[in-house]
C-alpha positions, 0 to 999 in steps of 0.5 A: 383699168376696169378693174379698178373703175369696178372696184372704185364704184362698189366701194362709192356705194358700199360707203353710201351703206353704213349712211343708210343704216344708221338712218334706218337705226335712228328712225323713229320706230312709231314709223314702223311696224317690225313684224313679220305678219303684218295685219290687214284691218278688214283682212283678217286671212291676208297680211303685209309682209314685214317690217314696213313703213306704215304711211309716211316715207323718211325724205332723208332716205329717199338718196339711199333706198330703193337705190343706194348713194352713187348707184346707177342701174346699167339701164341708165348706159345701156346702148343699142350694140353694148353687147356685141362681142360678150358671153356668158360662159358661167354656165353648166355643161354635161355631156354623155359621159356626165350622164354615165357618171350620174347613172353609175353612182346614182346605183349606189349612192342614190339614196344617200342623195334622197336622204340629203334632198340634193337627189332632184338637183342631180338628177337635173343636172343631166339635162343640157340647159339651153341659155338665152344670153339676151334674156339674162343680160336685158333684166340684169340692166333692171338689177340693183345690186344694194337691195337685191332686187330687180326694179321693175315697173310693177316693183320690186321683184327678183330671187327668192329662197321658196323660189329656189326650192321650186327649181331645184328641190334643195332644201330651205331648212337644215344644217345652216352651210356658213363659215362655222361650217366651212371650219370644220375639219376635212381633209382634202387629200385622197391617199393616191390621187392627190387633191380634190380640188385638181378638178381634172385629174380627178373628174378623167379618172372617175370617168374611165372608171364610169364604164367598169364594172368597178364599185364607186368607192366613198372617194368616188363619190366625193369627186362626183359631188365636187363636179357636180357642185363646182361645175353644173350648181354653182358654175363658179371654178375659182380656187375659193369656190373650189375649197368650198364645194370640196368641204360641200362634197365630204359633207353631203357625202355622208347624207347630212341635210344641208340648207343649200337653198339658202347658200344657191342664192346667196351665189346668185346674189352675189354673182349679179353683182359681180357682173354688174359691176364689171358691166358684163366683162366679168361674170361667174355664177349660177346663172341658169337658176336666174333665167330659170327665174326670169322664165317663171315669173315671165310666161312670155319668154317661157319655153314650149314644153310638153304638158307633163305632170312627172316633173320632179320640179319646176325646173325640169321643164324650163330645161328640157323646153324650146327657146322662144328666142328675142333680141336684147332690145325687144328684152328690155322694152317688154321689162320697160312696158310690163306695167301689170303681172296677174295673181298666178304670174306673181306666184307661179309655185302654187299649184304645187304640181311640182317639188319634194313632198315636204315642199308641196306640203309647205304650200297646202292650206290644209298642212299649214293649219297643223303648223308643225315644227318642219312647217315653222322651220320651211317659212322661216327661211322663205320670210326672215329677212338675214345675211346669206353667206356666199363664202364660209372659208375662214381659217386661221392665216386671214388668208380665206374671208368669208361674205355675205349678201342681204335677202330681204322677203320683205320686197317681195311680198307678192311673190309670197302672196301677200300684200306687198307695203314699203318695205324697211331695208335693214341688214339683219344682222344690223351690220354697218355694212351690207355685203361685208367679208368677215376675217373673224369667227365672231363676226360669223357666229353672230350673224347666224346666232341672230338668225336662230333668234329670229327663228325662235320669234317668228310664229307661222301664220296660215294666210289666203294668197293673196298677192297685192299692194298698198296704195301708199306702195304704189304711190311710193314705187310710181314717184320713183319710176318717173324719176328713174325714167327722166333719165333713161329716155334717151336711152330707150328712144334709141332701143325702141328705135332699132326694134322697130326697124328690125320688125319692119325688115323682119316683116319685108323679109317674111313678105315675100313669100305672100303671093302679088295680086293682079292688077284688075284684082287690086284696083276693083275693090279701090274703085269700089271704095272710091264711089263711097268715101272721099279720100282726104276722110278715110283715116289710114288705120281705118284704110288699113284694117279694111285692105286685109279683108281685101282678096290677094290671089294671084291669076297666072301671067300678071303681076301686081301694082302694089308689091306684095312687101307694101305696108297692107299685108305686113304692118296692118296684122292684128297684132300691129293695128294698136301702133303709136304715133312713134311706130308711124313716124319711124316707119313711115316715109315720105311719098314720091309725087311726081313734078307738074312741069316735065310732063311732056316726055315720060319714060322708065330710066335705063338704070330702072330696068336693068335692076329689073333684069337682075336676078332677086335670088341670093347669089351663091359663094364660089366652089370653094370646099370647106374643109376644117385646115382652112375654117379660120380663112373662111371665117375671116373672109366672113368678118370682112364681108360683115364688116364691108356691108356694115359700111354700106350704113344700111338703116331706117331711111332705106325702109320701104315707103309706107303710104300713110293715106290711101285716098278715093274719088267722089261719086260722078253726079251726071247733072248740071253741075258736071262743070263744077263737080269736075273741077272739084274732083280734079282738086281733090285727085291732086292734092291726094299723094302721087302713089294713090293718085295714079292707080289705074282707077284714080287715074281714070277718075281722074282723065274723065273729069279733066275731060270735062273740064277741058270742055269748059268756056271760059278756060284760058288757052294755058290751062286747056293746054295743061289738061290735055297734056296731063290727061295724054301723059296719065298712062306714062305716068301711072306706069311709071310710077307702078314699074319705079314701086316695083323697083324700089320694093325688090331693093328694100327686100334686097337690103332687108334680106341684106341685114338680116344675112348679116345678122344671121353671119354674125351670130354664126360667126360669134358661134364659131367663136364659141366652138373654136374656145372649146375646140381648143380647151379640148385640145389642151385637155388632149394634150394633158391627156397624151403626156398622162399617157406617154408616163403612163406607156414609160411607167408600163415598160418600166414594169415590162422590164420588172416582169422580164427580171423577176421571170429570170430569178424566177426561172433558176429557182425553177430549175432548182426545183426540178432539182430537188424533186428529182432527188427526192425518192433516194432522200426519203429511202435514206431517211425510212433508214435513219428512222429504223436505225433511230427505233432501234436505238431507242430501243437499246437504250430502254433496254439498258435504262432498265437494267441499270436503274432499279 
């Protein structure tokens, strides 16, 4: 069913592409500038990257671009728990064996790799690239597979050929990787070792060989390149990709210079299309390069690395760094709120610190002025819009189809340091469908020939890097974003709420380590503030900022009136001072207020006393030694514990109350108007939140005012009794409130800890599932190896039997030889006598001949 839905969605969007192409072709050329370098009036060294629209975007194209008809971003349907249980398995994995194999083959074939410009990319595969699934999943929610671009608030962005070159060192120019190359004859069979695409057989064979002192054969080199291409570069183990990598391995082994960067980019585009249409259920492709791209253009997510200027390419520090992980929701909201990029962030590779020599020269303004042929080829590959093949398989039986993905660099002008206008998006080969499967060589030849013609017309013009956009583009894109946001506002609100809850819980959890302050230390600054400011005039944010400066030291043997996890030490840090109104509404809870009626007896409930008597540490599980045999039972219990905890329904309502306002008392000025002043003080103090009113300082002020007011001559008996009872019970109220708040905070800390523990347990359980899958795969490989080992032992026994039989045969021959050697002296003497007889016979015959013949 899922595949049927994917197919139907792809069909719906594909049907809109002919409409778009037809309308594009019918447009009046007066609306479009059909050039790569479009001059900007008054700026001779700055250019718009075309083709682009001039000043008008035809209304009839609004339903087709920038989103195709029927297409929706995943952003429209994402849910907070949508990705639970989903993982990205297409990822390069390396081990000691792979690194050893790279080092072994490098010694013999390193110069061939350098000649083909694949040396740096192969060496990059020795790094264990850390995977940030949340970053990839969140970014792909903004991916449009009709334009092969991210639809961020700042505009369209996406990987380009230049980005692939900078990150990997692969060539953008040279022999094109297309179905023409795929049709070239190349045997896929080894004389003794079977077909190359039996990956496991070839790979395991040469892992054993790598530890020996044997020479690297051409067969091993091809097997190595095939493994690198399929498992470490394209990360695709499908049958078609295996066949493609087979052909590419044969070509690269001969040192031919292939333009692998556009081919890798096209496979990345196609992988993004498949994972989006499959809603993260089907994924294969080089997503590691997409993670590198995101970390390069958004340094907020860049791994922590050491400052080292010796990296071969820009991908190395990203592969070796330590990730700064965030949740999926945090990444998603970042992309939604990101409204700008700096110049250096739009062109992260302009420093030319890393990369091949020809790459650094291509970005060097002085070298660009020389305008050499190689420079023309490099920038033509960067800037010309065209169809890039992601599959090069094509045979006469039509069982294999060649496919293309469209590359539109004019959508990413700022990433080249140029000015972004409204791009004219059209397939370079003017085919009716951008993403097409070819079953004939005619289509592929047409695609390649059009690129060749475009390259002939292309003329590179040196320009100053100044990433910017036109007012026309800004207006057009902001209109699109506003329309889009109207349909995703509910989704983003759910995500925002979850992120804020997570932040609040993390702050409470981290607040456990903040030392408590004594009652006297806390009350003193508040009382001083009460003498200077009126409670109702103090804004919440101002009070929070001022409370930051107060001392928070703990005296021995003292306790705090306000627990350490209250709002002040956690939510009033500089990073959170500018919280939005929505943030405050989510994190705030209605303060507790005391009743005005039941004031005669105030006692602490037994349940609160019982809560305080419980230990605060996390309880340890009973002794149960873990062994490999009982891991399944253990993680089954973990899963049950997680479900049980989640069934309790911890939510925002159980977060710690945050006091929105803190209040103070007015000055008490001894004067003739004391009664009026006391009355005003009582009114103000009774109107502020109960939690603030019952602070010791405020209680003292209220008690003093009550004493003054109780002496009023015109006071009724009922009012006088109420004043007296309130004054009498104020200490009890204050003590109860402080103890209740402490118990509440203890509960909230426990809840926040439990939520974090559930999250950690869930992640650990997912990790265990991944490890279990890996273990099952290894068990399968081990069983195959054991079967091969058994077969090898059987073959060895047969060989040993043959050796024994051969030894028996040789034994008889050996004995016969001994007998001959014993007879040889006698035979030698007989031979000498025979020689003497022959000589005498010859002499006699010679004598007779001389006498008879005259």
